[in-house]
C-alpha positions in Angstrom: 10.0 -20.3 15.0 8.2 -17.9 12.8 11.0 -18.0 10.2 11.0 -21.8 10.3 7.2 -22.0 9.7 7.6 -19.4 6.9 10.3 -21.5 5.2 8.1 -24.5 5.5 5.4 -22.5 3.7 3.0 -22.9 6.6 2.5 -19.2 7.0 2.5 -16.5 4.3 5.4 -14.2 3.9 5.9 -10.9 2.0 9.2 -9.1 1.6 7.5 -5.7 1.3 10.6 -4.6 -0.5 12.8 -5.1 2.5 16.4 -6.3 2.1 17.6 -9.3 4.0 16.5 -12.9 4.6 13.3 -14.3 6.2 14.7 -14.4 9.7 15.3 -10.6 9.6 11.8 -10.0 8.2 10.1 -12.2 10.8 12.1 -10.4 13.5 10.9 -7.1 12.2 7.3 -8.3 12.0 7.5 -9.5 15.6 8.8 -6.2 16.8 6.1 -4.3 14.9 3.4 -6.6 16.4 4.9 -6.2 19.9 5.0 -2.4 19.5 1.3 -2.3 18.4 0.3 -4.4 21.4 2.3 -2.2 23.7 0.6 0.9 22.3 -2.9 -0.6 22.6 -2.7 -2.6 25.8 -1.1 -2.5 29.2 1.3 -5.2 30.3 -1.2 -7.2 32.2 -3.5 -7.4 29.2 -0.6 -8.4 26.9 0.3 -11.1 29.4 -3.3 -12.3 29.6 -3.4 -12.6 25.8 -0.1 -14.4 25.8 -1.4 -16.9 28.4 -4.6 -17.6 26.4 -2.7 -17.9 23.1 -0.2 -20.2 24.6 -2.8 -22.5 26.2 -4.8 -22.7 23.0 -1.6 -23.4 21.0 -0.5 -26.1 23.4 -3.9 -27.8 23.2 -3.8 -27.6 19.4 -0.3 -29.1 19.2 -1.1 -31.9 21.5 -4.3 -32.6 19.5 -2.4 -32.6 16.3 0.2 -35.0 17.7 -2.6 -37.3 19.0 -4.4 -37.3 15.7 -1.6 -37.5 13.2 1.8 -38.5 14.4 1.6 -40.1 17.9 2.8 -43.5 16.6 5.7 -42.0 14.6 7.0 -40.0 17.5 6.2 -42.7 20.1 4.0 -40.4 22.1 1.7 -41.8 24.8 -1.9 -41.3 24.0 -2.7 -41.2 27.7 -0.1 -38.5 28.4 -1.4 -36.4 25.4 -5.0 -36.7 26.6 -4.0 -35.7 30.1 -2.1 -32.7 28.8 -5.1 -31.6 26.7 -7.5 -31.9 29.7 -5.1 -30.1 32.1 -4.5 -27.3 29.5 -8.3 -27.0 28.9 -9.0 -26.8 32.7 -6.3 -24.1 33.0 -7.7 -22.2 30.0 -11.3 -22.3 31.3 -10.2 -21.3 34.8 -8.1 -18.4 33.4 -10.9 -17.2 31.1 -13.4 -17.3 34.0 -11.2 -15.4 36.4 -9.9 -12.9 33.9 -13.3 -12.6 32.3 -14.8 -11.3 35.5 -12.1 -8.7 35.8 -11.4 -7.7 32.1 -13.9 -9.4 29.7 -12.7 -7.2 26.8 -9.3 -8.9 26.7 -11.0 -12.3 26.6 -13.2 -11.3 23.6 -10.2 -9.7 21.8 -8.0 -12.8 22.4 -10.7 -15.3 21.3 -11.6 -13.3 18.3 -8.0 -13.0 17.3 -7.5 -16.8 17.6 -10.5 -17.4 15.4 -9.3 -14.9 12.8 -5.8 -16.4 12.8 -7.3 -19.9 12.5 -9.6 -18.9 9.6 -6.8 -17.1 7.8 -4.5 -20.1 8.2 -7.1 -22.5 7.0 -7.7 -20.4 3.9 -4.0 -19.9 3.2 -3.2 -23.7 3.5 -6.2 -24.6 1.3 -4.9 -22.1 -1.3 -1.4 -23.4 -1.4 -2.5 -27.1 -1.5 -4.7 -26.4 -4.5 
């Protein structure tokens, strides 16, 4: 998926002097990120970050479909709205429960999401100009 988004120029890519194609590079980047996460966090924290990232991504994808292409892909607005609401309920419940046990991972996850979103917005504005 990362390689596909890179080829679509939706995320930046640098070869860093490495041989091979984009798929090999993105695999290497994924391994490096996973190793850093494994070194910094225990498995439950990594899983918590994954759950938060997934739910936010799912809400974002549903929102994008609802706003931009629901007619083209014949998606039901009602189903998309229900999915967004259910994802939001799950996300809030997870944040509340996990926040009472390990608030640091919530802060790190949400801060990471905002940094990624800001970086992506700047990157897309730059390539569109």
